[in-house]
C-alpha positions in Angstrom: 18.3 9.9 43.9 19.1 12.3 41.0 18.5 10.7 37.6 17.3 12.7 34.6 14.5 11.6 32.3 17.0 11.3 29.4 19.1 9.0 31.5 16.1 6.8 32.2 15.4 6.7 28.4 19.0 5.6 27.9 18.8 2.9 30.5 15.6 1.7 28.9 17.3 1.5 25.5 20.1 -0.5 27.1 17.6 -2.9 28.6 15.8 -3.4 25.3 18.9 -3.7 23.1 21.3 -5.5 25.4 24.2 -3.4 24.2 25.7 0.0 25.2 26.6 0.8 21.6 23.1 0.0 20.4 21.6 2.0 23.2 23.8 4.9 22.2 22.6 4.7 18.6 18.9 4.7 19.8 19.5 7.8 21.9 21.7 9.5 19.2 24.8 9.9 21.5 28.3 8.6 21.3 29.2 5.3 23.0 31.6 7.1 25.5 28.8 9.5 26.4 26.3 6.6 26.9 28.8 4.7 29.1 29.4 7.8 31.2 25.6 8.4 31.6 25.0 4.8 32.5 27.7 4.9 35.2 26.0 8.0 36.7 22.7 6.1 36.8 24.3 3.2 38.6 26.0 5.5 41.0 22.8 7.3 41.7 20.9 4.1 42.5 23.8 2.8 44.5 23.7 -0.9 43.5 24.8 -2.7 40.3 22.2 -2.5 37.6 23.8 -4.6 34.9 26.9 -6.7 34.0 28.6 -7.3 30.7 29.4 -10.9 29.7 31.0 -11.5 26.3 29.9 -8.0 25.2 26.3 -8.7 26.1 24.5 -6.7 28.8 22.6 -8.6 31.5 20.4 -6.7 33.9 20.6 -7.4 37.6 17.4 -7.7 39.7 17.7 -4.1 40.5 18.3 -3.3 36.9 15.2 -5.1 35.8 13.2 -3.2 38.4 14.6 0.1 37.1 13.8 -0.9 33.5 10.1 -1.6 34.5 9.9 1.7 36.2 11.6 3.5 33.3 9.2 1.8 30.9 6.2 2.9 32.9 7.4 6.5 33.1 8.2 6.6 29.4 4.8 5.2 28.6 3.0 7.7 30.7 5.0 10.5 29.1 4.4 9.3 25.6 0.7 9.1 26.4 0.8 12.7 27.7 2.6 14.0 24.6 0.1 12.2 22.3 -2.8 13.6 24.3 -1.5 17.1 24.0 -0.9 16.6 20.3 -4.4 15.3 19.9 -5.7 18.4 21.7 -3.8 20.6 19.2 -5.2 18.6 16.3 -1.8 17.0 15.6 -1.1 13.3 14.7 2.6 13.0 15.4 4.0 10.4 17.8 5.3 6.9 18.0 3.6 3.5 17.7 5.3 0.2 18.6 3.9 -3.1 17.3 5.3 -6.6 17.7 4.0 -9.5 15.6 4.9 -13.2 15.2 6.8 -14.1 12.1 3.9 -15.5 10.1 2.0 -12.2 10.6 4.6 -10.5 8.4 2.6 -11.7 5.4 -0.3 -9.4 6.1 0.3 -6.9 8.8 2.6 -4.6 6.7 -0.2 -4.4 4.1 -2.7 -3.3 6.8 -0.2 -0.8 8.0 0.0 0.9 4.6 -3.3 2.8 4.7 -2.7 3.9 8.3 0.7 5.4 7.3 -1.0 7.2 4.5 -3.6 8.7 6.8 -1.0 9.6 9.5 2.3 10.2 7.8 3.8 12.0 10.8 3.5 8.9 13.1 6.7 6.9 13.5 5.9 3.2 13.5 8.2 0.5 14.8 7.3 -3.0 13.7 9.1 -5.9 15.4 8.8 -9.3 13.6 9.9 -12.1 15.9 9.1 -15.7 16.8 6.3 -16.4 19.3 8.6 -16.8 22.3 10.3 -13.4 21.7 7.0 -11.6 21.1 5.7 -13.0 24.4 8.8 -11.9 26.2 8.2 -8.3 24.9 4.5 -8.7 25.9 5.4 -9.7 29.4 7.7 -6.7 29.7 5.1 -4.3 28.1 7.6 -3.1 25.5 5.1 -2.3 22.8 1.7 -0.8 22.2 0.0 -3.8 20.5 0.8 -7.4 19.6 -0.4 -9.7 16.9 -0.2 -13.5 17.3 -2.2 -16.7 16.6 -1.8 -18.3 20.0 -1.8 -15.8 22.9 -0.3 -17.1 26.2 -2.9 -18.4 28.6 -1.0 -17.4 31.7 -1.1 -13.6 31.1 -4.2 -11.4 31.7 -4.8 -9.8 28.3 -7.2 -7.7 26.4 -7.8 -9.8 23.3 -9.6 -9.0 20.0 -10.0 -11.4 17.1 -8.4 -9.8 14.1 -9.2 -12.3 11.4 -9.2 -16.0 10.6 -5.9 -17.9 10.3 -6.7 -21.1 8.5 -3.9 -23.7 8.6 -3.7 -25.8 5.4 -1.9 -28.9 4.3 0.5 -28.2 1.4 2.5 -30.4 -0.9 4.6 -30.0 -4.1 2.5 -29.3 -7.1 3.6 -32.6 -8.7 2.8 -34.6 -5.5 0.8 -37.8 -6.0 -2.1 -36.5 -4.0 -2.2 -32.9 -5.5 -4.9 -33.7 -8.0 -7.1 -35.6 -5.6 -10.4 -34.0 -4.8 -10.4 -35.5 -1.3 -7.4 -36.8 0.7 -7.7 -38.9 3.9 -5.3 -38.8 6.8 -4.5 -42.5 6.1 -3.1 -41.5 2.7 -0.6 -39.2 4.4 0.6 -41.7 6.9 3.8 -42.5 5.1 4.7 -38.9 4.3 7.4 -36.8 6.0 5.8 -33.8 7.8 7.9 -30.6 7.6 6.7 -28.5 10.5 7.5 -25.3 12.3 9.6 -25.5 15.5 8.0 -26.4 18.7 6.7 -23.3 20.5 5.5 -21.5 17.4 1.8 -20.8 17.3 1.4 -22.8 14.1 3.1 -25.8 15.6 1.0 -25.6 18.8 -2.3 -25.5 16.8 -1.1 -28.3 14.5 0.0 -30.6 17.3 -3.3 -30.1 19.2 -5.4 -30.7 16.0 -3.5 -33.9 15.1 -3.9 -35.2 18.6 -7.6 -34.6 18.4 -7.7 -36.5 15.1 -5.6 -39.3 16.5 -3.0 -38.9 13.8 0.7 -39.3 14.5 3.1 -38.4 11.6 5.6 -41.1 10.9 8.4 -38.7 10.3 8.8 -35.0 11.3 11.4 -32.5 10.1 11.4 -29.2 12.0 12.3 -25.9 10.4 12.4 -22.4 11.8 10.8 -20.4 9.0 7.9 -20.6 6.6 10.3 -19.8 3.7 12.4 -22.8 4.5 9.3 -25.0 4.8 7.9 -23.9 1.5 11.2 -24.5 -0.3 11.5 -27.9 1.2 7.9 -28.9 0.3 8.4 -27.6 -3.3 11.6 -29.7 -3.4 9.5 -32.7 -2.6 11.0 -33.4 0.8 7.6 -33.9 2.3 4.3 -32.2 3.1 3.5 -29.5 5.6 0.8 -27.6 7.6 1.2 -23.8 7.3 -0.9 -20.7 7.7 -2.8 -19.9 4.4 -1.4 -16.4 4.8 2.2 -17.7 4.6 1.6 -18.8 1.0 1.0 -15.2 -0.1 -0.7 -14.4 -3.4 1.8 -16.4 -5.5 2.6 -20.0 -4.7 3.4 -21.8 -7.9 5.1 -25.1 -7.3 2.9 -25.8 -4.3 -0.6 -27.3 -3.9 -3.1 -27.1 -1.0 -4.3 -30.6 -0.3 -8.0 -31.1 0.4 -7.4 -33.2 3.5 -10.2 -34.5 5.7 -10.3 -32.5 8.9 -8.6 -29.4 7.4 -8.1 -26.5 7.3 -7.5 -26.0 11.0 -9.7 -23.1 12.0 -7.2 -20.8 13.9 -7.5 -17.1 14.5 -5.2 -14.1 14.5 -5.4 -12.1 17.8 -4.7 -8.5 18.6 -3.6 -8.3 22.2 -2.2 -6.0 24.9 -1.8 -6.4 28.7 -5.1 -6.2 30.6 -5.5 -2.9 32.3 -3.0 -1.1 30.1 -4.2 2.3 29.0 -3.5 2.5 25.2 -2.1 5.8 23.9 -4.4 7.8 21.7 -2.4 6.7 18.6 -2.6 3.1 19.6 -6.4 3.4 20.1 -6.7 4.9 16.6 -4.4 2.2 15.1 -6.3 -0.6 16.9 -9.6 0.5 15.3 -8.0 1.0 12.0 -6.4 -2.5 12.0 -9.7 -4.2 12.9 -11.5 -2.3 10.1 -8.8 -2.9 7.5 -8.6 -6.6 8.4 -12.3 -7.0 7.7 -12.0 -5.1 4.4 -8.9 -7.2 3.4 -10.6 -10.5 4.2 -13.6 -9.5 2.0 -11.3 -9.0 -0.9 -9.7 -12.4 -0.6 
């Protein structure tokens, strides 16, 4: 079977982007060249590797197996290159990090000092919902992952990054905003505006409310923290969100001092168990842990 390493990289880009044109852009070749190279890969393997339905690429079982193999080979090669660079005293290379959407409020800040120390390192940051991050985690597509609720069915290396308190918020002019203490009974008639089912925040919220024996009378589900904050500020209801999602400026909103809150959740830094982190990923992991501690002290 005669397949070049560059062709494997191209096929891996196809698997990760789901598009021939997008894969071509990743590899800096024209679309006709990419199509020709992918046909050669398929011919070399001898069985169909993918099919195109409505301009979207879907891998066959053989294609998925090839993608896993290509990813493993590329990972080993990247680790080798970074090891050689380290031996030469260099810091160039590539780092891939995937985080759940709520982590976008603090991870970029923690990345800043790392980029200043290592300006030659190319960093790819994927901000996705929890399901998509877990999909990438299962496929081992990135070096490290940040989330609040790691999946329980995957063997993982797991480090606590920092606390992720979940608080109850309302509009600044809400009838309970000035109360020093709010009971759950006082929230019984409120509409709860919550993240979609499957998000880490929603999973932690549902589990906590069940433990408290509280069932919201009305629930409105929204898919982003921005939409939730706008809805709460517009007095459509109250919500439970990560304190980090509020950011430094949250005029128009109030954190309610509700009995049984905040929910004591955590941010986790995870990667597949047994995975050998690249030298750059190891340095970044240590940096992230240290900077998270410094950042929390300043809050």
